[in-house]
MIDOSE-1310 file (N, C-alpha, C; in nm, 2 decimals, decimal comma, always signed):
residues 247
mlgk	+0,08/-0,12/+0,00/+0,00/+0,00/+0,00/+0,09/+0,12/+0,00; +0,18/+0,13/+0,09/+0,27/+0,25/+0,10/+0,36/+0,26/-0,02; +0,39/+0,15/-0,08/+0,49/+0,15/-0,19/+0,42/+0,19/-0,32; +0,29/+0,20/-0,32/+0,22/+0,23/-0,45/+0,25/+0,37/-0,50
ptyv	+0,30/+0,38/-0,62/+0,33/+0,52/-0,67/+0,20/+0,60/-0,69; +0,22/+0,73/-0,67/+0,11/+0,83/-0,69/+0,11/+0,88/-0,83; -0,01/+0,89/-0,89/-0,03/+0,94/-1,02/+0,02/+1,09/-1,03; +0,10/+1,12/-1,12/+0,14/+1,26/-1,14/+0,12/+1,29/-1,29
dpna	+0,06/+1,41/-1,31/+0,04/+1,46/-1,45/+0,17/+1,45/-1,52; +0,18/+1,38/-1,64/+0,30/+1,38/-1,71/+0,35/+1,51/-1,76; +0,26/+1,61/-1,77/+0,30/+1,74/-1,81/+0,36/+1,83/-1,70; +0,35/+1,78/-1,58/+0,39/+1,86/-1,46/+0,54/+1,87/-1,47
kmlr	+0,59/+1,98/-1,42/+0,74/+2,00/-1,41/+0,79/+1,96/-1,27; +0,88/+1,87/-1,27/+0,94/+1,81/-1,15/+1,07/+1,88/-1,11; +1,09/+1,90/-0,99/+1,22/+1,96/-0,94/+1,30/+1,86/-0,87; +1,42/+1,85/-0,90/+1,51/+1,76/-0,83/+1,57/+1,83/-0,71
lggr	+1,54/+1,78/-0,59/+1,59/+1,83/-0,47/+1,69/+1,73/-0,42; +1,80/+1,78/-0,36/+1,90/+1,69/-0,31/+1,98/+1,63/-0,42; +2,00/+1,49/-0,41/+2,09/+1,43/-0,51/+2,23/+1,46/-0,49; +2,31/+1,43/-0,59/+2,46/+1,46/-0,58/+2,48/+1,61/-0,58
pprt	+2,53/+1,67/-0,48/+2,54/+1,81/-0,48/+2,65/+1,87/-0,58; +2,62/+1,98/-0,64/+2,72/+2,04/-0,73/+2,84/+2,09/-0,65; +2,94/+2,14/-0,72/+3,07/+2,16/-0,66/+3,07/+2,26/-0,54; +3,00/+2,38/-0,56/+3,00/+2,48/-0,46/+2,93/+2,43/-0,33
tltl	+2,81/+2,37/-0,35/+2,74/+2,31/-0,24/+2,82/+2,20/-0,17; +2,88/+2,12/-0,24/+2,96/+2,01/-0,18/+3,07/+2,07/-0,10; +3,14/+2,17/-0,15/+3,25/+2,23/-0,08/+3,20/+2,29/+0,05; +3,09/+2,36/+0,05/+3,03/+2,42/+0,17/+3,00/+2,31/+0,27
lilq	+2,94/+2,20/+0,22/+2,91/+2,09/+0,31/+3,03/+2,03/+0,38; +3,13/+2,01/+0,30/+3,25/+1,95/+0,35/+3,32/+2,04/+0,45; +3,33/+2,17/+0,42/+3,39/+2,27/+0,51/+3,32/+2,27/+0,64; +3,19/+2,29/+0,64/+3,12/+2,31/+0,77/+3,11/+2,18/+0,85
lslf	+3,09/+2,07/+0,79/+3,09/+1,94/+0,86/+3,23/+1,91/+0,92; +3,33/+1,94/+0,85/+3,47/+1,91/+0,90/+3,50/+2,00/+1,02; +3,46/+2,13/+1,01/+3,48/+2,21/+1,13/+3,40/+2,17/+1,25; +3,27/+2,12/+1,22/+3,19/+2,07/+1,33/+3,25/+1,95/+1,40
vlma	+3,30/+1,86/+1,32/+3,36/+1,74/+1,38/+3,49/+1,78/+1,45; +3,57/+1,87/+1,39/+3,69/+1,91/+1,46/+3,67/+1,97/+1,59; +3,57/+2,06/+1,60/+3,55/+2,13/+1,73/+3,47/+2,05/+1,83; +3,40/+1,94/+1,78/+3,32/+1,86/+1,87/+3,41/+1,75/+1,93
fipl	+3,51/+1,70/+1,86/+3,58/+1,58/+1,91/+3,73/+1,60/+1,94; +3,78/+1,72/+1,90/+3,92/+1,75/+1,93/+3,93/+1,87/+2,02; +4,00/+1,85/+2,13/+4,01/+1,97/+2,22/+4,09/+2,08/+2,16; +4,03/+2,20/+2,16/+4,09/+2,32/+2,10/+4,10/+2,42/+2,21
prwi	+4,20/+2,51/+2,19/+4,21/+2,62/+2,28/+4,08/+2,70/+2,29; +4,05/+2,75/+2,41/+3,92/+2,81/+2,43/+3,90/+2,94/+2,35; +4,02/+3,01/+2,32/+4,01/+3,14/+2,25/+3,97/+3,12/+2,11; +3,98/+3,00/+2,05/+3,94/+2,98/+1,91/+3,79/+3,00/+1,89
pehl	+3,71/+2,92/+1,96/+3,56/+2,95/+1,94/+3,52/+3,09/+1,99; +3,59/+3,14/+2,09/+3,55/+3,27/+2,15/+3,57/+3,38/+2,05; +3,67/+3,37/+1,97/+3,70/+3,48/+1,87/+3,65/+3,45/+1,73; +3,59/+3,33/+1,71/+3,54/+3,30/+1,58/+3,39/+3,31/+1,57
vlsa	+3,32/+3,28/+1,68/+3,18/+3,30/+1,68/+3,15/+3,45/+1,69; +3,02/+3,48/+1,65/+2,98/+3,63/+1,65/+2,92/+3,67/+1,78; +2,96/+3,78/+1,83/+2,89/+3,85/+1,94/+2,88/+4,00/+1,92; +2,78/+4,06/+1,97/+2,76/+4,20/+1,95/+2,88/+4,28/+2,01
nglf	+2,94/+4,23/+2,12/+3,05/+4,30/+2,18/+3,18/+4,29/+2,09; +3,20/+4,17/+2,03/+3,32/+4,16/+1,95/+3,30/+4,23/+1,81; +3,18/+4,23/+1,76/+3,16/+4,29/+1,63/+3,16/+4,45/+1,64; +3,08/+4,50/+1,73/+3,07/+4,65/+1,73/+3,18/+4,72/+1,80
sgke	+3,27/+4,64/+1,87/+3,39/+4,71/+1,92/+3,49/+4,74/+1,81; +3,47/+4,68/+1,69/+3,56/+4,70/+1,58/+3,69/+4,63/+1,58; +3,70/+4,54/+1,68/+3,83/+4,46/+1,69/+3,82/+4,33/+1,62; +3,70/+4,27/+1,60/+3,69/+4,14/+1,54/+3,59/+4,14/+1,43
iwqp	+3,62/+4,21/+1,33/+3,52/+4,23/+1,22/+3,50/+4,11/+1,13; +3,59/+4,01/+1,15/+3,58/+3,89/+1,07/+3,48/+3,79/+1,13; +3,42/+3,82/+1,24/+3,33/+3,73/+1,31/+3,21/+3,69/+1,23; +3,14/+3,78/+1,15/+3,02/+3,73/+1,08/+3,06/+3,62/+0,98
ltal	+3,17/+3,63/+0,91/+3,21/+3,53/+0,81/+3,25/+3,40/+0,88; +3,33/+3,40/+0,98/+3,37/+3,28/+1,05/+3,26/+3,21/+1,12; +3,17/+3,29/+1,18/+3,06/+3,24/+1,25/+2,96/+3,17/+1,16; +2,96/+3,21/+1,03/+2,87/+3,15/+0,93/+2,90/+3,00/+0,91
vlhl	+3,02/+2,96/+0,92/+3,06/+2,83/+0,89/+3,09/+2,74/+1,01; +3,07/+2,80/+1,13/+3,08/+2,73/+1,25/+2,95/+2,68/+1,31; +2,95/+2,55/+1,35/+2,83/+2,50/+1,41/+2,87/+2,42/+1,54; +2,80/+2,46/+1,65/+2,84/+2,41/+1,78/+2,73/+2,32/+1,84
glrs	+2,61/+2,31/+1,77/+2,50/+2,24/+1,82/+2,46/+2,13/+1,71; +2,43/+2,01/+1,76/+2,39/+1,90/+1,67/+2,26/+1,93/+1,59; +2,16/+1,99/+1,66/+2,03/+2,01/+1,59/+2,04/+2,12/+1,49; +2,11/+2,23/+1,52/+2,12/+2,34/+1,42/+2,21/+2,29/+1,30
tffd	+2,31/+2,21/+1,33/+2,40/+2,16/+1,23/+2,32/+2,07/+1,13; +2,24/+1,99/+1,18/+2,16/+1,90/+1,10/+2,07/+1,98/+1,01; +2,00/+2,08/+1,07/+1,90/+2,16/+0,99/+1,97/+2,24/+0,88; +2,08/+2,30/+0,92/+2,15/+2,39/+0,82/+2,21/+2,30/+0,71
matl	+2,27/+2,19/+0,74/+2,34/+2,10/+0,64/+2,23/+2,04/+0,55; +2,12/+1,99/+0,61/+2,01/+1,93/+0,53/+1,95/+2,03/+0,43; +1,93/+2,15/+0,48/+1,88/+2,26/+0,40/+1,97/+2,29/+0,28; +2,10/+2,30/+0,32/+2,20/+2,33/+0,21/+2,21/+2,22/+0,11
wifg	+2,20/+2,09/+0,15/+2,20/+1,98/+0,06/+2,08/+1,98/-0,03; +1,96/+1,99/+0,03/+1,84/+1,97/-0,04/+1,81/+2,09/-0,13; +1,81/+2,22/-0,07/+1,77/+2,33/-0,15/+1,89/+2,40/-0,22; +2,00/+2,40/-0,15/+2,12/+2,46/-0,21/+2,16/+2,40/-0,34
aale	+2,15/+2,27/-0,34/+2,19/+2,20/-0,47/+2,10/+2,24/-0,58; +1,97/+2,25/-0,56/+1,87/+2,29/-0,66/+1,90/+2,44/-0,71; +1,93/+2,52/-0,61/+1,96/+2,66/-0,65/+2,09/+2,68/-0,73; +2,19/+2,60/-0,69/+2,31/+2,61/-0,76/+2,30/+2,56/-0,90
rwwg	+2,22/+2,45/-0,92/+2,20/+2,40/-1,06/+2,13/+2,51/-1,14; +2,04/+2,59/-1,08/+1,97/+2,69/-1,15/+2,05/+2,82/-1,18; +2,12/+2,86/-1,07/+2,20/+2,99/-1,08/+2,34/+2,97/-1,13; +2,40/+2,86/-1,10/+2,55/+2,84/-1,12/+2,62/+2,87/-0,98
gkrf	+2,74/+2,82/-0,97/+2,82/+2,82/-0,85/+2,84/+2,96/-0,80; +2,89/+3,05/-0,88/+2,93/+3,19/-0,84/+2,81/+3,26/-0,78; +2,70/+3,26/-0,85/+2,58/+3,34/-0,80/+2,53/+3,27/-0,67; +2,53/+3,14/-0,67/+2,47/+3,07/-0,55/+2,56/+3,10/-0,43
lkfy	+2,70/+3,10/-0,45/+2,79/+3,13/-0,34/+2,77/+3,27/-0,28; +2,75/+3,37/-0,38/+2,72/+3,50/-0,34/+2,59/+3,51/-0,25; +2,49/+3,45/-0,30/+2,36/+3,44/-0,23/+2,38/+3,38/-0,09; +2,45/+3,27/-0,08/+2,46/+3,21/+0,05/+2,54/+3,29/+0,15
lvtg	+2,65/+3,35/+0,10/+2,73/+3,43/+0,19/+2,66/+3,56/+0,24; +2,59/+3,63/+0,14/+2,53/+3,75/+0,17/+2,41/+3,73/+0,27; +2,32/+3,64/+0,24/+2,21/+3,61/+0,33/+2,25/+3,56/+0,46; +2,35/+3,47/+0,47/+2,40/+3,42/+0,59/+2,46/+3,53/+0,68
vvgl	+2,55/+3,61/+0,62/+2,62/+3,71/+0,70/+2,52/+3,82/+0,75; +2,43/+3,86/+0,66/+2,33/+3,97/+0,70/+2,24/+3,91/+0,81; +2,20/+3,79/+0,80/+2,12/+3,73/+0,90/+2,19/+3,73/+1,04; +2,32/+3,70/+1,04/+2,39/+3,71/+1,17/+2,41/+3,85/+1,22
lvga	+2,43/+3,94/+1,13/+2,44/+4,08/+1,16/+2,31/+4,14/+1,23; +2,20/+4,09/+1,17/+2,07/+4,13/+1,23/+2,05/+4,07/+1,37; +2,09/+3,95/+1,38/+2,09/+3,88/+1,52/+2,18/+3,95/+1,62; +2,30/+3,99/+1,57/+2,39/+4,06/+1,66/+2,34/+4,20/+1,70
tvgl	+2,27/+4,27/+1,61/+2,21/+4,40/+1,64/+2,10/+4,39/+1,74; +2,01/+4,29/+1,72/+1,91/+4,26/+1,82/+1,97/+4,22/+1,95; +2,08/+4,16/+1,95/+2,14/+4,11/+2,08/+2,23/+4,21/+2,15; +2,22/+4,34/+2,11/+2,30/+4,44/+2,18/+2,27/+4,44/+2,33
aspl	+2,15/+4,40/+2,37/+2,12/+4,40/+2,51/+2,19/+4,29/+2,59; +2,24/+4,19/+2,52/+2,32/+4,09/+2,58/+2,44/+4,07/+2,49; +2,54/+4,16/+2,49/+2,65/+4,16/+2,39/+2,74/+4,05/+2,39; +2,74/+3,96/+2,49/+2,83/+3,85/+2,50/+2,77/+3,72/+2,45
tplf	+2,64/+3,72/+2,42/+2,57/+3,60/+2,37/+2,63/+3,56/+2,23; +2,68/+3,44/+2,22/+2,74/+3,40/+2,09/+2,63/+3,36/+1,98; +2,66/+3,40/+1,86/+2,58/+3,36/+1,74/+2,67/+3,28/+1,65; +2,61/+3,18/+1,59/+2,69/+3,10/+1,49/+2,59/+3,02/+1,41
gsdg	+2,65/+2,96/+1,30/+2,56/+2,88/+1,21/+2,51/+2,96/+1,09; +2,45/+2,88/+1,00/+2,40/+2,94/+0,88/+2,24/+2,94/+0,87; +2,18/+2,96/+0,98/+2,03/+2,96/+0,99/+1,97/+3,07/+0,89; +2,04/+3,18/+0,89/+1,99/+3,29/+0,80/+1,99/+3,24/+0,65
aama	+2,10/+3,18/+0,61/+2,12/+3,13/+0,47/+2,02/+3,02/+0,45; +2,00/+2,94/+0,55/+1,90/+2,83/+0,53/+1,76/+2,88/+0,50; +1,72/+2,97/+0,58/+1,58/+3,03/+0,56/+1,58/+3,10/+0,42; +1,69/+3,17/+0,38/+1,70/+3,23/+0,25/+1,68/+3,13/+0,14
miia	+1,75/+3,02/+0,15/+1,74/+2,91/+0,05/+1,60/+2,86/+0,03; +1,53/+2,84/+0,15/+1,39/+2,79/+0,14/+1,30/+2,89/+0,07; +1,32/+3,02/+0,10/+1,24/+3,12/+0,04/+1,27/+3,13/-0,11; +1,40/+3,13/-0,14/+1,44/+3,14/-0,29/+1,38/+3,02/-0,37
tavi	+1,38/+2,90/-0,31/+1,33/+2,79/-0,38/+1,18/+2,80/-0,40; +1,11/+2,86/-0,30/+0,96/+2,88/-0,32/+0,93/+2,98/-0,42; +1,02/+3,08/-0,43/+0,99/+3,19/-0,53/+1,03/+3,15/-0,67; +1,13/+3,08/-0,69/+1,18/+3,05/-0,82/+1,11/+2,93/-0,88
fprh	+1,07/+2,83/-0,80/+1,00/+2,71/-0,85/+0,87/+2,69/-0,78; +0,78/+2,78/-0,79/+0,65/+2,77/-0,71/+0,56/+2,66/-0,75; +0,55/+2,64/-0,88/+0,46/+2,54/-0,93/+0,52/+2,41/-0,97; +0,65/+2,39/-0,95/+0,71/+2,26/-0,97/+0,66/+2,16/-0,86
lvhl	+0,68/+2,03/-0,89/+0,64/+1,93/-0,80/+0,76/+1,85/-0,76; +0,75/+1,80/-0,64/+0,86/+1,72/-0,59/+0,80/+1,59/-0,52; +0,86/+1,48/-0,55/+0,81/+1,35/-0,49/+0,85/+1,34/-0,35; +0,75/+1,29/-0,27/+0,78/+1,26/-0,13/+0,78/+1,11/-0,11
hrlt	+0,90/+1,06/-0,13/+0,92/+0,91/-0,11/+0,82/+0,83/-0,18; +0,79/+0,87/-0,30/+0,69/+0,79/-0,39/+0,55/+0,78/-0,34; +0,52/+0,86/-0,23/+0,39/+0,85/-0,17/+0,30/+0,96/-0,23; +0,35/+1,07/-0,26/+0,27/+1,18/-0,31/+0,37/+1,28/-0,38
alkv	+0,31/+1,37/-0,45/+0,39/+1,48/-0,51/+0,34/+1,61/-0,46; +0,42/+1,69/-0,41/+0,38/+1,82/-0,35/+0,44/+1,94/-0,43; +0,36/+2,05/-0,43/+0,41/+2,17/-0,49/+0,52/+2,23/-0,41; +0,63/+2,26/-0,48/+0,75/+2,31/-0,41/+0,72/+2,44/-0,34
glsc	+0,65/+2,53/-0,40/+0,63/+2,66/-0,34/+0,56/+2,65/-0,20; +0,45/+2,57/-0,20/+0,37/+2,56/-0,08/+0,45/+2,48/+0,02; +0,52/+2,38/-0,02/+0,60/+2,30/+0,08/+0,71/+2,38/+0,14; +0,77/+2,47/+0,07/+0,88/+2,55/+0,12/+0,82/+2,66/+0,22
lilg	+0,71/+2,71/+0,18/+0,65/+2,81/+0,27/+0,60/+2,75/+0,41; +0,55/+2,63/+0,40/+0,51/+2,56/+0,52/+0,64/+2,53/+0,61; +0,75/+2,48/+0,54/+0,87/+2,45/+0,61/+0,93/+2,57/+0,68; +0,93/+2,68/+0,60/+0,98/+2,81/+0,66/+0,90/+2,85/+0,78
avtl	+0,77/+2,84/+0,77/+0,68/+2,89/+0,88/+0,70/+2,80/+1,00; +0,71/+2,67/+0,98/+0,73/+2,58/+1,09/+0,86/+2,60/+1,16; +0,96/+2,63/+1,08/+1,10/+2,66/+1,14/+1,09/+2,79/+1,22; +1,03/+2,89/+1,17/+1,02/+3,02/+1,24/+0,94/+3,00/+1,37
vgtm	+0,83/+2,94/+1,36/+0,74/+2,93/+1,48/+0,81/+2,84/+1,58; +0,87/+2,73/+1,54/+0,94/+2,64/+1,63/+1,05/+2,72/+1,71; +1,12/+2,80/+1,64/+1,23/+2,88/+1,70/+1,17/+2,98/+1,80; +1,06/+3,04/+1,76/+0,99/+3,13/+1,85/+0,94/+3,06/+1,98
lsaa	+0,89/+2,95/+1,97/+0,84/+2,87/+2,08/+0,95/+2,83/+2,18; +1,07/+2,82/+2,12/+1,18/+2,78/+2,21/+1,25/+2,91/+2,27; +1,19/+3,02/+2,24/+1,23/+3,15/+2,30/+1,37/+3,19/+2,26; +1,42/+3,14/+2,15/+1,56/+3,17/+2,10/+1,54/+3,29/+2,01
wlqv	+1,53/+3,41/+2,07/+1,49/+3,53/+2,00/+1,60/+3,58/+1,91; +1,72/+3,56/+1,94/+1,83/+3,60/+1,85/+1,83/+3,51/+1,73; +1,80/+3,39/+1,74/+1,80/+3,30/+1,62/+1,68/+3,34/+1,54; +1,57/+3,38/+1,60/+1,45/+3,43/+1,52/+1,49/+3,55/+1,44
avli	+1,57/+3,64/+1,50/+1,62/+3,76/+1,43/+1,71/+3,72/+1,31; +1,79/+3,61/+1,33/+1,88/+3,56/+1,22/+1,79/+3,51/+1,11; +1,69/+3,43/+1,14/+1,61/+3,37/+1,04/+1,53/+3,48/+0,96; +1,48/+3,58/+1,03/+1,41/+3,69/+0,96/+1,50/+3,77/+0,88
gggl	+1,62/+3,80/+0,93/+1,72/+3,87/+0,86/+1,76/+3,80/+0,73; +1,78/+3,67/+0,74/+1,82/+3,60/+0,62/+1,71/+3,59/+0,52; +1,58/+3,58/+0,57/+1,47/+3,57/+0,48/+1,44/+3,70/+0,40; +1,45/+3,81/+0,48/+1,43/+3,94/+0,42/+1,54/+3,98/+0,32
taav	+1,67/+3,93/+0,35/+1,78/+3,96/+0,26/+1,76/+3,88/+0,13; +1,70/+3,76/+0,14/+1,67/+3,68/+0,02/+1,57/+3,75/-0,07; +1,47/+3,81/+0,00/+1,37/+3,88/-0,08/+1,43/+4,00/-0,16; +1,52/+4,07/-0,09/+1,59/+4,18/-0,16/+1,68/+4,13/-0,27
flgp	+1,75/+4,02/-0,24/+1,84/+3,97/-0,34/+1,77/+3,92/-0,46; +1,65/+3,86/-0,45/+1,57/+3,81/-0,56/+1,51/+3,93/-0,63; +1,47/+4,03/-0,56/+1,41/+4,15/-0,62/+1,28/+4,12/-0,70; +1,26/+4,20/-0,80/+1,13/+4,17/-0,88/+1,15/+4,07/-0,99
rrtl	+1,25/+3,98/-0,97/+1,27/+3,88/-1,08/+1,15/+3,79/-1,09; +1,12/+3,75/-1,21/+1,01/+3,66/-1,24/+1,05/+3,52/-1,21; +0,95/+3,44/-1,17/+0,97/+3,30/-1,15/+0,99/+3,23/-1,28; +1,04/+3,10/-1,26/+1,07/+3,02/-1,38/+0,94/+3,00/-1,47
gell	+0,83/+2,98/-1,40/+0,70/+2,96/-1,48/+0,67/+3,09/-1,56; +0,68/+3,20/-1,49/+0,65/+3,33/-1,56/+0,75/+3,35/-1,68; +0,88/+3,32/-1,66/+0,97/+3,34/-1,77/+0,94/+3,25/-1,89; +0,90/+3,12/-1,86/+0,86/+3,03/-1,97/+0,74/+3,08/-2,04
akra	+0,64/+3,13/-1,96/+0,52/+3,18/-2,02/+0,54/+3,30/-2,11; +0,63/+3,39/-2,06/+0,67/+3,51/-2,14/+0,74/+3,47/-2,27; +0,82/+3,37/-2,26/+0,89/+3,33/-2,38/+0,80/+3,27/-2,48; +0,70/+3,19/-2,44/+0,60/+3,13/-2,53/+0,52/+3,24/-2,59
qrir	+0,48/+3,34/-2,51/+0,40/+3,45/-2,56/+0,48/+3,53/-2,67; +0,61/+3,55/-2,65/+0,70/+3,62/-2,74/+0,70/+3,54/-2,88; +0,72/+3,41/-2,86/+0,72/+3,32/-2,98/+0,59/+3,33/-3,06; +0,48/+3,33/-2,99/+0,35/+3,34/-3,06/+0,34/+3,48/-3,13
reks	+0,38/+3,58/-3,06/+0,37/+3,72/-3,12/+0,46/+3,73/-3,25; +0,58/+3,67/-3,24/+0,67/+3,68/-3,36/+0,61/+3,59/-3,47; +0,55/+3,48/-3,43/+0,50/+3,39/-3,54/+0,38/+3,46/-3,61; +0,30/+3,54/-3,53/+0,18/+3,61/-3,59/+0,22/+3,71/-3,70
nlel	+0,35/+3,76/-3,69/+0,39/+3,85/-3,79/+0,45/+3,79/-3,91; +0,46/+3,66/-3,92/+0,51/+3,59/-4,03/+0,41/+3,54/-4,13; +0,45/+3,52/-4,25/+0,35/+3,47/-4,35/+0,39/+3,32/-4,39; +0,29/+3,24/-4,41/+0,32/+3,10/-4,45/+0,33/+3,09/-4,60
idgg	+0,45/+3,06/-4,65/+0,48/+3,06/-4,79/+0,50/+2,92/-4,84; +0,44/+2,88/-4,95/+0,47/+2,75/-5,02/+0,60/+2,75/-5,08; +0,68/+2,65/-5,05/+0,82/+2,64/-5,10/+0,82/+2,56/-5,23; +0,94/+2,58/-5,30/+0,96/+2,50/-5,42/+0,88/+2,55/-5,54
kkdd	+0,89/+2,46/-5,65/+0,82/+2,49/-5,77/+0,70/+2,40/-5,79; +0,60/+2,44/-5,86/+0,48/+2,36/-5,89/+0,52/+2,24/-5,97; +0,46/+2,13/-5,94/+0,47/+2,01/-6,02/+0,36/+2,00/-6,12; +0,34/+1,88/-6,18/+0,24/+1,87/-6,29/+0,10/+1,88/-6,23
sgkk	+0,08/+1,85/-6,10/-0,05/+1,85/-6,04/-0,08/+1,99/-5,99; +0,01/+2,09/-6,00/-0,01/+2,22/-5,95/+0,03/+2,25/-5,81; +0,09/+2,15/-5,74/+0,13/+2,16/-5,60/+0,28/+2,19/-5,60; +0,32/+2,26/-5,49/+0,46/+2,29/-5,47/+0,53/+2,16/-5,42
depr	+0,66/+2,14/-5,47/+0,73/+2,02/-5,44/+0,81/+2,03/-5,31; +0,80/+2,14/-5,23/+0,87/+2,16/-5,11/+0,77/+2,20/-5,00; +0,80/+2,17/-4,88/+0,70/+2,21/-4,77/+0,69/+2,36/-4,75; +0,58/+2,40/-4,69/+0,56/+2,54/-4,66/+0,65/+2,59/-4,54
ywn	+0,68/+2,71/-4,54/+0,77/+2,77/-4,43/+0,72/+2,91/-4,39; +0,76/+2,95/-4,27/+0,73/+3,08/-4,22/+0,83/+3,18/-4,27; +0,79/+3,30/-4,31/+0,88/+3,40/-4,35/+0,82/+3,54/-4,32
């Protein structure tokens, strides 16, 4: 019963999520997982995480301006690491295939860093509270996938096919509400900052469906300005010996 495949319209557009990650996504995964394992199982001097994670005190004092970038690739909690890496693998791979490595890396760094900066700004009341991880970039990837591929379908373990846009919006809302219920308000600020940055980054760009519809409309308009001409010369029956063509 559970293994019975669900009928899907053959004309529906399917989106490949996850799979073998492209080069940039794979590099980010290896880098962040390696640092997590290193810091989790190998004793390191205490000053290393203290100076690499982000805090309002370290950032706004102007002495450790590198913190937003280093904190983006550091993960000190198992649950946040799993969420960030799973999101990067599932949604990041799809976005990199669509954008290319350079544009995706720019998107990931900008949304992740801005999200941490928003969290640090909100955390001025507790300037020593550490911030780390790529939660902002994760939320940004979820939103970008919903915006770019809203009507595409994705299989859920051969049980059903869900619309990508709706699925991403539900996932983003559940993530945000869950973080709010845990009273992790700085992480809520990071998520909101990353999501808003994604909206600004995407701007008024059209979705993939709108781009394809606009292209089809342009082809129809150009075709309407053409004339259908009979090709070749007439044969004995009075018909042209070559097919008709648009000109």
